[in-house]
N, C-alpha and C positions, 0 to 999 in steps of 0.2 A: 586483583579481583575486588569488586565492590562489596562493602559490608551490606547486611540486610537493610539497615536504615538508609544508607546512601542509595540503594536500589529503589527503595520506596519513594524517596524524594525525587529521584530521577524519573520514575514512572509517573508520579503525580504531575511533575512539570510537563512531561510529554503529553499526558492526557489533557491537561489544561490547554496546552498550545494547540493540540489537534482540534479541540473544541472551539477555540476562540481566535486563533491566528494572531495573537498578540503576545509580545514578550511577557514573561511571567515573573512576578516579584515574590519575595518571601512572604509578604503580607497576604497575598492571594492564596498561597499554599497553606498558610496558617489558618485562614478563615474558612477555606473550602474543603480541606482534606484533613481527615483525622489522623495525623501523623504521630500524635502523642508525644511531641517534643516542643520545646520552647521556640519562639521566633528567633532567638539568638542562635540556637542550635541549627535551625533551618538555614539561616544566613551562613553559618560556618560550613555546613554541608554543601551549599550552593557554591561557595568559594572553592571548596575542594574539588567539586565536580568540574568547575570551570578550569581550574588548574590542570586537571587531568585530561581535558579535551572533550568531555562529554557534553558540555553546554558552552555557549558563548554569550557575550553581552554586546548587542549591536551598537548601543550608545551608552555613554558613561552613566546617565541617569535612568536608563531603561532597565527592564527586567532581563531575564535570560531566555535564550531559545536553544533547542537541541541542535547539536551538530550531527553530521552523518554518522560519526562514531557513536554518539549517544543513541541515535535511532537504531543502529546495528545492535548495540547491547540490549536495548529494549526488545527488539524483535527476537533476538536469540533467546532472551529470557522467556518470552511468550511460548516459543516452540518447546523449549526444554522443560517448562513447567507443566506442560499438558493443558494449558489454559484455553486452547483453541478447540473447544468442543463445538459441535455443529450448532449453528443458529437455527432454531426450529422454524422460525418464520420464513427464512430464505430457502430452507430445505423443502418446506411444504410447497412454496410457490414454484420452485424449479421442478418438483415432482409433478405438479399440475401441468407444467409446460410439456413434459414428456408425454402425458396422456393426450393433450390437445393437439400436439404437433402431428400432422399426418405423415410426414417423411423427415429424414435426417436434415434436409435442407431447411425445413421449417424450424426444426429444433435448434439448429445453429443460430438462426436469426433471432428466435425468441429468447434463447439463452443469453446471447449477447446483449439484447435489450434489457433483460432482467438484471444482468450484472451491472449495467449502467445505472439502473434505478437503485440497486442495493448500495453501490459504492460511490455514486456521484463522480465517477471518473471515466476516462476513455477506456473502452473495452474492445478486445480483439479476439476473434475466433478464427484460427487458421484451419480450414477443413482438411481432411486427409487426402482428398482427391483433386484439390484445386490449388494452384500456386498463389492465389490472391486472397489475403486475409479479408474477413468481413469486419468492418469497423463501425461502431456506434459510440456516441458519447463525447465527441470533441467539444460540443457545446457545454458539457459538464465541466470540462477543464476551464473553459472561459468564465464560468461562474465562480471559480476559486479565486480568493483574494490575490494569490501569488501571480495569477495570470489575468488580472483585471484589465491590463493594458495589452492590446493585441501584439505590440512590439515584443513583449516578453515571451509570448507564446509562439511567435513566428519561427524561431530556430527549431523548436520542437516539431512544429508542423512540417517544416521542410524535410527533416530527417524521416518522419513517419510517412511522408508522401512517396519516398523511394521504397518500393515493395521489396527489392532485393536486400537493402540495408535493414529494413524492418524485420524481415524473416531471419536474417543473421542475428539480430538482437534477440529475437524471441528464442531462436534455436540455442543460443549460447546461455540463455537464462533458464529455460525450462529444463527440468530434470524428470524424475519418475512421476508416474501417476500418483495422485494423492499426496505428493510432496511438493507443494508450491515453493519456488525459490524466489528470494527477494534480492533485488539489486537496488541499493539506496544511493541516490545522488551521484557522488563522485565515483562510486563503484561501477557505474555504467561506462562501457568502453567509449561510447560516443560523447564527446565533450558537450554537445548540445543538450544532452539529457542529464546534465549534472544537477538540474533543479527538480528532477522527478524521480520517483521510484517505480520499478517494474516488478510486478508479481506475476509469475507465469508457471504453468504446469502443463505437462503432456496429458493427453487423454487417448484412449484406445490403444491398439497395439498393431505392430506390423504394418500392412498396407492401409490400415484404418486409423493410423496414429495421426493426431493433430495437436494443436497448441491452443490453450486458452490463457488470456493474459489481461491484466488491468494495469493501466499507466495513469499515475496521478502525482500530485505534489508530494514531496518528501514528508509533508505534514498529514498524509492520508491516515485514515483509521485502519491501522494494520490488522487489528483483530478482526474487524468486519471483512476486510478485503481478503485476508488469508482464508477465512471461513468460506466466503463466497466462491473463491477460485477453486478451493478443494471440492466443494459441493458440485460446482459446475463440471469439473473434471470427472468426478465420479458419475454424474448423470450421463454425460456424453459417452463415457466408457461403457456404461451398461446398455446404451441404446443398440 
């Protein structure tokens, strides 16, 4: 189990990497985050985190980046700490969508579009009465540095093009309403999805049950995505 200080260092590194998509060095953490310890202490903590598999160093002279294990620890900490309160801005906009949508079909489309805007990731809404997911936001993935080259995105696109495989992925990821589940990188069963994270939740119940999900790089803003998926799930459930 990580000490409080080591948790703070890991969280700061992950937040910095999410924001800038660049390996993070000890100097950056010292200058931009009020960790309250010396640069030497931060270097020592980074070495320990690397040794335990929470972060890695892509190149000898570069800073560190989070591993899937590091992200998992970070996400679990967010959930356990109760830090995932509703974002008022996204909650208000999705509430407006519910009022403006004439029918459920409109609400599904508008909710998917809103999720894409909030998260800048690919969004999927699998409606309760149709076998085909509604997808928006593939262009958002293409804007992410990890997928700047189409070749890196192609395997992901090929998996997601198969509706049967996609629904299996979503079904195995999503759990209860209001409890989004996160699969990070290598935790995904499909090897082609080892570079992305899937955040999914069920909405509705019985014959009106569906799935809402966000797929993005492992560097996604987990706080924002978890909040958005939970709010979307709640909104669709209440419809």
